[in-house]
N, C-alpha and C positions, 0 to 999 in steps of 0.2 A: 325693425326688429321686435320693438317693443307691440307695436299691432299684432305683429304674426303669432306674440308670445298671449296676447291677450285675446284675442279675436281667436278662441277655439271650440267646438262643438264638443259633446258631453263625453266622445270618447276622447279628449286631447288632441284631435286634428282641425287643421287650421281651416277655418271658416269660408276663406277666400284664398284659395291655393293661387290666386293668380295676384295677390296683392305685389309680392316679390317682383315681379315682372315687370307688371306696370310702373312701380317705385323705378327699377333701373333703368327703363325705357324713357322715363320723364325727365330723366338727369339735361340730357342733350338739350332738348327743346327749350327748358325752364334756363337751361346756361345758357343760352344763345338770348334768350327774350330777356336775360339781365343787362347782358352786354348791349344789347338795343335800347332799353329804356336807359341806359347809364351813357350811354353813346360810345361804346370803347368797341374798334374795331379787332376782330379777329387776329389781325397782326398783331398788334399793341397787347390783347390779350397772350398771343404766343411769347410775345416777348418777355413779358411778366412771368411766364413760366405757367397761367393756367392751360394751356393747350401743349398736346406735345410737337416735338422740333418737327419741323418740315426737312426732311433730306435731303430736297432738291435746293435747300437754302439753309445750312449749317449755319451761318454767322448771322447772327441778329442785326438788322441795320443797311443791310447790305443789298446792293443793286443784283437780285437772281435771276437769271434769265428762265422764261418761261420752258415750263417742260409738260409736254402731256402726261394725261393718265396713264397710257400705255407705257412712258419711257420711265414712270413712277414705279410701276409694277413690274415691267421686265428689264432685268440689268445684265447687259451682254458681259460683263467683267467678272461676274458675282463667283465664276469656276477658276478663276486668274491665280487665287491663293494657292492652288495643286501646282501652276507652273512656277511658282517663284520660291519654293522652297528649298533651302539651302540646308544640310543636314549640318555642314559643320559650324552652324550659327545658334542649333538648339541648344539650348541649356538643358542638360540632361539630369542635372541636379533638381531643377525645377519637377521634370518627367519623372524622376523617382519621387520625389514629395509627395506629388499627386497621384502614386500608385494605389495608396491606400482607400482614396476618393472613387478612385476609379473601379478597384476592387468592389467597393460597397454598391455602387452604381451597379455592376454586373447582379451582385448577389440579388439586388432588390429587382433587378431585370427578369431575375429568374422564379422568385417567391411573391411577385405581387399579385398575382391572379389566385394559388391558394391563400393570400391574406385579403386582397381588398372585395374578392366575388364574395365570399361567407360574411365581410361583414357589411358590405353593402344590401346582401339578402336578409340580414338581421335588421337594419335600418328601415328597410323596405318591407319587411313583414313578406318575403316573397320564398320561395321554395326555388330553387335552383337546381341544374345537373352540372357538376362541375366539367365533367366530360366534355359536354357540348363546348362549356366554358373554354375549357384548354385548347378543344380543336379549332374553335372560333378564332381564339388570340393566335394559335399558330398559322391557319390560314393569311389570316391579315399583315403580318408581319413577315411572312415569305412573298407574298405580293407585295408588298411596300418596298423591299428587299431587290426584289427582282425589277422594280419600275426604278431604281433608287433613290426611293423616301426613306423616312425617317422610322424610326422604331415607334411604336404607338402602341399605348396601354391603357388598362382603364383608368380614368382619374377620380378617384374614392370622390373628390370634393365636389367638383362638376356636377359629376352622378347622383349625388344625394341633393344637392339644388335644383337638378333636373326633374329627381321626383315629386320634391316636397314642392315644387311650381306645378304641379297636375302633369306632367309629363309622364307619359307610357304608352304602350302600342307601339305598330310597325310602323304607322303614319308620322308619329311624332319623332320616333328615333331616325326614321330617314329622313326628315325634315333637319334632324341635327347636321348628320352625314353630307347634307348636301350645304349646308351651313356654314360647317368646319371645313369642308374643301374650297369656299367661295373666302372665306376668311383666309385661308392659306395662302393663296394666291392672292386675294388684293387687301388682306388687312394692314400691311404696313403702309398701304397707299392712304386708307380711309381713317389709321388711326390717328392722323394729322389733325381731323375735324374733332375729334371726342375731348372733352374734359379730364385732365388729369385725376379729378377728382371722383368720377366713374370709376376709374379703375380703383382706387383707393377703397372706396366705399364696399365695392364688392368683394374685395380681396378682406376689407374688415369683418364682411357680414358672412362672408363662408369660415373664416377664422373663429367667429363667435359661435356657430352653429357646431364647427367640430368639436372646440373645448368643450362646450357645455355636454353635446352627446358623446365624448369619449371621457367626461371627468363627473358629472352630473348626474347624467340619463344612467350612466352605468354602477354609478353608487351600490344601490341593492340588487344589481345583476349579478356582482362577482364577489368571491369573498374576501378577506384581507390580506394574504397574499397575493393574489390576482390582483385587486386593487393599486396595494401598493407598487405593483410593477407597471400597471398604467401612467401613474404618477413619476417613476422613475425613468420612462420613454421620454414623458413629456418632458420634464426638467433637462434630461441630457440633451433632447432636441433644441431647447430652447439655450440652453448655454454653450454647449459642446457642437453642435452641429448634428446632420445626417448620420456621419460614422457611428459616431459616437451613440446614436441613439439607437441604431441599428444592433451594435454589439449588446447594449443594454438590452434590448428584446431579446435577443438571444439567450444572454444569460437568465433572464427573468424564465421566460418560458421553460429552459431546462430544469431551472429550480424548481417552479412550479411544480413541473411536469410531476418531479423526484418527489418531492413532498407528499402530492397528493396520492402519486400510487402507494408510499406507506401508510398513510390516513385512512384512504379507501380501498378496500381489498375489492369492491364490487368493480371490475373492469369496464363498466357504463357508470360513471360520474354524473354526467347532465347531457340532457337531448337539447340540440341546438338546430337552428335551420341553418340549409346549407352544411 
């Protein structure tokens, strides 16, 4: 992260866009090289918590039967949960307590495109057509639902990481799609060979980038009331969680709009990308 901030050109853009991908890809070979030098087996490293647990052998130091890679990927009992549901033993109190979180998730699912797409357009300095983005998200979710898939949204954090690493263009996007499909199917079976520190390092890297982008880089781009709203959302998310941060963001946006409508009589206050 320090090298990425130091090695920049005259325009402030990273001089080596592949620095972050090379760093993250080198974690696995360096980790196993360290195990080889220290004479530590992968099973011992997994027992000590340096590797993700193997689902086929959940109990450490136990004699587990050999499971093929196909059996690790495909589990014929994965849908059995829908056969054993008994509505008589469901805690409806717990369901009622989680209603707020469910409503917040539904609300965010509806507004993530108008929020994330313009934010990513500003971060990447690229103009986008919101109509095309809405249509693309609609088709992707419709096809995913027809084939029994999960809801899909644009993940802002990984999109920023992809763009800052030099990603762009149709070939790179198709490669990401192919890699996502592959990891969706084979990811759980492959994850047992990756060190835990790799996941933590990736989350820390993305978290620092998003925090600096949202709090530091935006310092002179917004007025005092808008910048206060950014800090309000950040603190609410950290202390109270996503639901409280969503409410804080709505209240902040409404308050900012009301105040700016009084202060600026010109209907066009500022022109931004997206």
